[in-house]
DRENTIRO-887935 format. One record per residue (C-alpha): y, z, x; residue in three letters. Coordinates in steps of 0.1 Angstrom, whole numbers, plus 5000, padded with zeros to 4 digits. Layout:
// residues N
<node py="Y" pz="Z" px="X" aa="ALA"/>
...
This chain:
// residues 258
<node py="6404" pz="7083" px="3168" aa="MET"/>
<node py="6368" pz="7071" px="3163" aa="PHE"/>
<node py="6334" pz="7086" px="3171" aa="ASP"/>
<node py="6299" pz="7086" px="3158" aa="SER"/>
<node py="6303" pz="7122" px="3148" aa="GLY"/>
<node py="6323" pz="7152" px="3159" aa="LEU"/>
<node py="6321" pz="7149" px="3196" aa="GLY"/>
<node py="6355" pz="7132" px="3196" aa="GLY"/>
<node py="6371" pz="7165" px="3186" aa="LEU"/>
<node py="6373" pz="7175" px="3222" aa="THR"/>
<node py="6394" pz="7143" px="3228" aa="VAL"/>
<node py="6414" pz="7150" px="3196" aa="PHE"/>
<node py="6423" pz="7184" px="3208" aa="ARG"/>
<node py="6437" pz="7171" px="3241" aa="GLU"/>
<node py="6456" pz="7143" px="3225" aa="VAL"/>
<node py="6471" pz="7165" px="3198" aa="LYS"/>
<node py="6482" pz="7189" px="3225" aa="ALA"/>
<node py="6499" pz="7161" px="3244" aa="ALA"/>
<node py="6515" pz="7145" px="3213" aa="ARG"/>
<node py="6517" pz="7172" px="3186" aa="PRO"/>
<node py="6541" pz="7150" px="3167" aa="ASP"/>
<node py="6518" pz="7120" px="3165" aa="ALA"/>
<node py="6502" pz="7110" px="3131" aa="ARG"/>
<node py="6465" pz="7113" px="3139" aa="LEU"/>
<node py="6435" pz="7101" px="3119" aa="ARG"/>
<node py="6400" pz="7110" px="3129" aa="TYR"/>
<node py="6371" pz="7088" px="3117" aa="VAL"/>
<node py="6336" pz="7101" px="3121" aa="ALA"/>
<node py="6309" pz="7075" px="3115" aa="ASP"/>
<node py="6284" pz="7101" px="3104" aa="ASP"/>
<node py="6266" pz="7075" px="3083" aa="ALA"/>
<node py="6253" pz="7059" px="3113" aa="PHE"/>
<node py="6249" pz="7091" px="3136" aa="PHE"/>
<node py="6235" pz="7093" px="3163" aa="PRO"/>
<node py="6246" pz="7061" px="3179" aa="TYR"/>
<node py="6220" pz="7066" px="3206" aa="GLY"/>
<node py="6193" pz="7059" px="3181" aa="ALA"/>
<node py="6205" pz="7023" px="3176" aa="HIS"/>
<node py="6203" pz="6992" px="3198" aa="GLY"/>
<node py="6233" pz="6973" px="3211" aa="GLU"/>
<node py="6233" pz="6945" px="3185" aa="ALA"/>
<node py="6230" pz="6971" px="3157" aa="GLU"/>
<node py="6260" pz="6990" px="3170" aa="LEU"/>
<node py="6282" pz="6959" px="3175" aa="VAL"/>
<node py="6272" pz="6948" px="3140" aa="GLY"/>
<node py="6282" pz="6981" px="3126" aa="ARG"/>
<node py="6313" pz="6991" px="3145" aa="VAL"/>
<node py="6331" pz="6959" px="3148" aa="VAL"/>
<node py="6335" pz="6951" px="3111" aa="PRO"/>
<node py="6340" pz="6988" px="3103" aa="LEU"/>
<node py="6368" pz="6990" px="3127" aa="MET"/>
<node py="6385" pz="6959" px="3111" aa="GLY"/>
<node py="6385" pz="6978" px="3078" aa="THR"/>
<node py="6399" pz="7009" px="3093" aa="LEU"/>
<node py="6426" pz="6989" px="3111" aa="ILE"/>
<node py="6436" pz="6972" px="3078" aa="ASP"/>
<node py="6435" pz="7006" px="3059" aa="GLN"/>
<node py="6454" pz="7028" px="3084" aa="TYR"/>
<node py="6475" pz="7002" px="3105" aa="MET"/>
<node py="6474" pz="7023" px="3138" aa="PRO"/>
<node py="6495" pz="7016" px="3168" aa="VAL"/>
<node py="6465" pz="7027" px="3190" aa="LEU"/>
<node py="6428" pz="7033" px="3186" aa="VAL"/>
<node py="6408" pz="7058" px="3207" aa="ILE"/>
<node py="6372" pz="7052" px="3209" aa="ILE"/>
<node py="6361" pz="7088" px="3216" aa="ALA"/>
<node py="6324" pz="7079" px="3222" aa="CYS"/>
<node py="6308" pz="7069" px="3255" aa="ASN"/>
<node py="6281" pz="7048" px="3237" aa="THR"/>
<node py="6306" pz="7028" px="3216" aa="ALA"/>
<node py="6329" pz="7024" px="3245" aa="SER"/>
<node py="6304" pz="7009" px="3269" aa="THR"/>
<node py="6287" pz="6987" px="3243" aa="LEU"/>
<node py="6313" pz="6978" px="3217" aa="VAL"/>
<node py="6347" pz="6982" px="3232" aa="LEU"/>
<node py="6347" pz="6947" px="3248" aa="PRO"/>
<node py="6340" pz="6932" px="3214" aa="HIS"/>
<node py="6367" pz="6952" px="3197" aa="LEU"/>
<node py="6393" pz="6942" px="3222" aa="ARG"/>
<node py="6383" pz="6905" px="3218" aa="GLU"/>
<node py="6385" pz="6907" px="3180" aa="ARG"/>
<node py="6416" pz="6929" px="3174" aa="TYR"/>
<node py="6451" pz="6930" px="3188" aa="ASP"/>
<node py="6457" pz="6967" px="3185" aa="VAL"/>
<node py="6453" pz="6986" px="3219" aa="PRO"/>
<node py="6422" pz="7005" px="3225" aa="PHE"/>
<node py="6415" pz="7034" px="3248" aa="VAL"/>
<node py="6379" pz="7040" px="3256" aa="GLY"/>
<node py="6358" pz="7068" px="3270" aa="THR"/>
<node py="6336" pz="7064" px="3302" aa="VAL"/>
<node py="6318" pz="7089" px="3323" aa="PRO"/>
<node py="6341" pz="7105" px="3348" aa="ALA"/>
<node py="6320" pz="7096" px="3378" aa="ILE"/>
<node py="6349" pz="7086" px="3401" aa="LYS"/>
<node py="6368" pz="7119" px="3401" aa="PRO"/>
<node py="6336" pz="7139" px="3401" aa="ALA"/>
<node py="6323" pz="7122" px="3432" aa="CYS"/>
<node py="6357" pz="7124" px="3448" aa="ALA"/>
<node py="6360" pz="7161" px="3444" aa="THR"/>
<node py="6325" pz="7174" px="3450" aa="SER"/>
<node py="6322" pz="7196" px="3480" aa="GLN"/>
<node py="6284" pz="7195" px="3484" aa="THR"/>
<node py="6282" pz="7157" px="3476" aa="ARG"/>
<node py="6256" pz="7164" px="3449" aa="ARG"/>
<node py="6268" pz="7154" px="3414" aa="VAL"/>
<node py="6249" pz="7152" px="3381" aa="SER"/>
<node py="6258" pz="7129" px="3351" aa="VAL"/>
<node py="6247" pz="7145" px="3318" aa="LEU"/>
<node py="6248" pz="7121" px="3289" aa="GLY"/>
<node py="6227" pz="7108" px="3261" aa="THR"/>
<node py="6196" pz="7089" px="3271" aa="GLU"/>
<node py="6212" pz="7057" px="3263" aa="GLY"/>
<node py="6244" pz="7063" px="3283" aa="THR"/>
<node py="6225" pz="7073" px="3315" aa="VAL"/>
<node py="6201" pz="7043" px="3312" aa="ALA"/>
<node py="6228" pz="7016" px="3309" aa="ARG"/>
<node py="6238" pz="6994" px="3338" aa="GLU"/>
<node py="6274" pz="7002" px="3331" aa="TYR"/>
<node py="6268" pz="7038" px="3342" aa="THR"/>
<node py="6249" pz="7027" px="3372" aa="ARG"/>
<node py="6276" pz="7003" px="3382" aa="ALA"/>
<node py="6302" pz="7032" px="3381" aa="LEU"/>
<node py="6280" pz="7051" px="3405" aa="ILE"/>
<node py="6277" pz="7021" px="3429" aa="ARG"/>
<node py="6315" pz="7016" px="3428" aa="ASP"/>
<node py="6327" pz="7051" px="3428" aa="PHE"/>
<node py="6299" pz="7073" px="3441" aa="GLY"/>
<node py="6318" pz="7078" px="3473" aa="ASN"/>
<node py="6285" pz="7086" px="3492" aa="GLY"/>
<node py="6275" pz="7114" px="3468" aa="ALA"/>
<node py="6238" pz="7120" px="3456" aa="ASP"/>
<node py="6241" pz="7114" px="3418" aa="VAL"/>
<node py="6214" pz="7126" px="3394" aa="THR"/>
<node py="6213" pz="7109" px="3360" aa="LEU"/>
<node py="6203" pz="7133" px="3332" aa="VAL"/>
<node py="6197" pz="7120" px="3297" aa="GLY"/>
<node py="6196" pz="7146" px="3269" aa="SER"/>
<node py="6180" pz="7137" px="3236" aa="ALA"/>
<node py="6192" pz="7168" px="3218" aa="LYS"/>
<node py="6225" pz="7181" px="3231" aa="LEU"/>
<node py="6247" pz="7160" px="3209" aa="ALA"/>
<node py="6228" pz="7171" px="3178" aa="ALA"/>
<node py="6230" pz="7207" px="3190" aa="ILE"/>
<node py="6268" pz="7204" px="3193" aa="ALA"/>
<node py="6271" pz="7189" px="3158" aa="GLU"/>
<node py="6249" pz="7217" px="3143" aa="ALA"/>
<node py="6269" pz="7244" px="3161" aa="GLU"/>
<node py="6302" pz="7231" px="3145" aa="LEU"/>
<node py="6285" pz="7234" px="3112" aa="ARG"/>
<node py="6276" pz="7270" px="3118" aa="GLY"/>
<node py="6240" pz="7265" px="3130" aa="ASP"/>
<node py="6239" pz="7281" px="3165" aa="ALA"/>
<node py="6212" pz="7269" px="3189" aa="ALA"/>
<node py="6191" pz="7292" px="3210" aa="SER"/>
<node py="6200" pz="7297" px="3247" aa="ASP"/>
<node py="6167" pz="7284" px="3256" aa="ALA"/>
<node py="6172" pz="7252" px="3238" aa="ALA"/>
<node py="6205" pz="7244" px="3256" aa="ILE"/>
<node py="6192" pz="7257" px="3289" aa="ALA"/>
<node py="6162" pz="7233" px="3287" aa="GLN"/>
<node py="6185" pz="7203" px="3282" aa="GLU"/>
<node py="6207" pz="7211" px="3312" aa="ILE"/>
<node py="6181" pz="7223" px="3336" aa="ALA"/>
<node py="6175" pz="7189" px="3353" aa="PRO"/>
<node py="6212" pz="7188" px="3362" aa="CYS"/>
<node py="6209" pz="7216" px="3388" aa="PHE"/>
<node py="6194" pz="7202" px="3420" aa="VAL"/>
<node py="6189" pz="7224" px="3450" aa="ASP"/>
<node py="6176" pz="7204" px="3480" aa="GLU"/>
<node py="6182" pz="7201" px="3517" aa="ASP"/>
<node py="6205" pz="7230" px="3516" aa="GLY"/>
<node py="6228" pz="7214" px="3491" aa="ARG"/>
<node py="6232" pz="7225" px="3454" aa="ARG"/>
<node py="6248" pz="7204" px="3426" aa="THR"/>
<node py="6284" pz="7216" px="3423" aa="ASP"/>
<node py="6297" pz="7191" px="3397" aa="THR"/>
<node py="6284" pz="7179" px="3364" aa="ILE"/>
<node py="6300" pz="7150" px="3345" aa="VAL"/>
<node py="6299" pz="7155" px="3308" aa="LEU"/>
<node py="6293" pz="7119" px="3298" aa="ALA"/>
<node py="6292" pz="7125" px="3260" aa="CYS"/>
<node py="6322" pz="7137" px="3241" aa="THR"/>
<node py="6300" pz="7161" px="3221" aa="HIS"/>
<node py="6290" pz="7181" px="3252" aa="PHE"/>
<node py="6324" pz="7198" px="3260" aa="PRO"/>
<node py="6321" pz="7214" px="3225" aa="LEU"/>
<node py="6294" pz="7235" px="3242" aa="LEU"/>
<node py="6313" pz="7242" px="3274" aa="LEU"/>
<node py="6313" pz="7280" px="3270" aa="ALA"/>
<node py="6275" pz="7279" px="3265" aa="ARG"/>
<node py="6270" pz="7256" px="3293" aa="LEU"/>
<node py="6289" pz="7277" px="3317" aa="GLU"/>
<node py="6271" pz="7308" px="3306" aa="GLN"/>
<node py="6236" pz="7293" px="3309" aa="LEU"/>
<node py="6242" pz="7275" px="3342" aa="ALA"/>
<node py="6219" pz="7288" px="3369" aa="PRO"/>
<node py="6248" pz="7288" px="3394" aa="TRP"/>
<node py="6286" pz="7280" px="3390" aa="PRO"/>
<node py="6295" pz="7243" px="3388" aa="VAL"/>
<node py="6325" pz="7223" px="3377" aa="SER"/>
<node py="6319" pz="7205" px="3345" aa="PHE"/>
<node py="6341" pz="7174" px="3342" aa="ILE"/>
<node py="6355" pz="7167" px="3307" aa="ASP"/>
<node py="6371" pz="7133" px="3302" aa="PRO"/>
<node py="6394" pz="7144" px="3274" aa="ALA"/>
<node py="6424" pz="7153" px="3295" aa="PRO"/>
<node py="6425" pz="7120" px="3313" aa="ALA"/>
<node py="6421" pz="7102" px="3279" aa="ILE"/>
<node py="6451" pz="7121" px="3265" aa="ALA"/>
<node py="6471" pz="7112" px="3296" aa="ARG"/>
<node py="6462" pz="7075" px="3291" aa="ARG"/>
<node py="6474" pz="7077" px="3255" aa="VAL"/>
<node py="6507" pz="7091" px="3265" aa="VAL"/>
<node py="6511" pz="7064" px="3291" aa="GLU"/>
<node py="6506" pz="7038" px="3263" aa="LEU"/>
<node py="6526" pz="7052" px="3234" aa="ILE"/>
<node py="6549" pz="7075" px="3254" aa="GLY"/>
<node py="6556" pz="7112" px="3251" aa="SER"/>
<node py="6576" pz="7128" px="3224" aa="SER"/>
<node py="6612" pz="7134" px="3231" aa="ALA"/>
<node py="6606" pz="7172" px="3234" aa="GLU"/>
<node py="6568" pz="7176" px="3233" aa="THR"/>
<node py="6570" pz="7214" px="3237" aa="THR"/>
<node py="6592" pz="7218" px="3205" aa="SER"/>
<node py="6580" pz="7189" px="3185" aa="ALA"/>
<node py="6569" pz="7197" px="3150" aa="THR"/>
<node py="6531" pz="7194" px="3147" aa="PRO"/>
<node py="6520" pz="7169" px="3121" aa="THR"/>
<node py="6490" pz="7173" px="3098" aa="SER"/>
<node py="6459" pz="7153" px="3107" aa="ALA"/>
<node py="6429" pz="7142" px="3085" aa="GLU"/>
<node py="6393" pz="7134" px="3093" aa="ILE"/>
<node py="6373" pz="7109" px="3074" aa="THR"/>
<node py="6335" pz="7109" px="3072" aa="PHE"/>
<node py="6320" pz="7075" px="3066" aa="THR"/>
<node py="6291" pz="7089" px="3047" aa="SER"/>
<node py="6314" pz="7103" px="3021" aa="GLY"/>
<node py="6295" pz="7135" px="3021" aa="LYS"/>
<node py="6318" pz="7166" px="3017" aa="PRO"/>
<node py="6316" pz="7190" px="3047" aa="PRO"/>
<node py="6302" pz="7225" px="3044" aa="SER"/>
<node py="6326" pz="7254" px="3042" aa="GLU"/>
<node py="6317" pz="7265" px="3076" aa="ALA"/>
<node py="6325" pz="7229" px="3090" aa="LEU"/>
<node py="6358" pz="7229" px="3070" aa="LYS"/>
<node py="6367" pz="7262" px="3087" aa="ALA"/>
<node py="6359" pz="7247" px="3121" aa="THR"/>
<node py="6379" pz="7215" px="3114" aa="LEU"/>
<node py="6409" pz="7236" px="3103" aa="ALA"/>
<node py="6408" pz="7254" px="3137" aa="ARG"/>
<node py="6412" pz="7219" px="3153" aa="PHE"/>
<node py="6441" pz="7212" px="3129" aa="GLY"/>
<node py="6422" pz="7188" px="3107" aa="LEU"/>
<node py="6420" pz="7185" px="3070" aa="THR"/>
<node py="6387" pz="7167" px="3058" aa="SER"/>
<node py="6385" pz="7140" px="3033" aa="ILE"/>
<node py="6357" pz="7116" px="3023" aa="SER"/>
<node py="6361" pz="7078" px="3028" aa="ARG"/>
């Protein structure tokens, strides 16, 4: 499982629950975080060769790209270069627009994700007549990373980032928000608490876990399968803080440097 940082822990949690017996390795490319600060050519030049090194080192049967930015920009290059199957992460616009009752949906992502043609194409193809508001947050991913390390953000800082998602016009309020960055579900409890009115937050992680099971199969007895240990590698080689180690342990991960 690969992400620019720790946002992919939301995906890891769901995959581990679906396949507790699987041998999982999480790689956080923290040396290049945040991906949104880099251009497409930079990211392709970084991730494609790095992925080759990781594939040679760990010989996975499946690679999960638990990052919207890497999935939309780099995944086609990875599939062209390597034979191992890849599962990507894309904004859950189709299910959000299909289930919205008010037909008013917001997509909350990084600035790069909401600006990309890929995201706009998903709206054109699967918008289902809904009014979709694109909201790019410059700070929320970093806030999520900081919280995992024990540095809690203020309510005001988070509320400011999500405020544009809540649209109340023509008698219709936003009722569904797509979390188009895997970091954002890490803040789900705070998002629900700070929302000016109740909405459905759509996390893509459960759908990714279902796709993984489709590709590699379910364990013979998932409910009784013996959980395996999992390790997380940081490309920077920097040791995590004690607070972060404790957080990772709660997810069932042991940290090691690369």
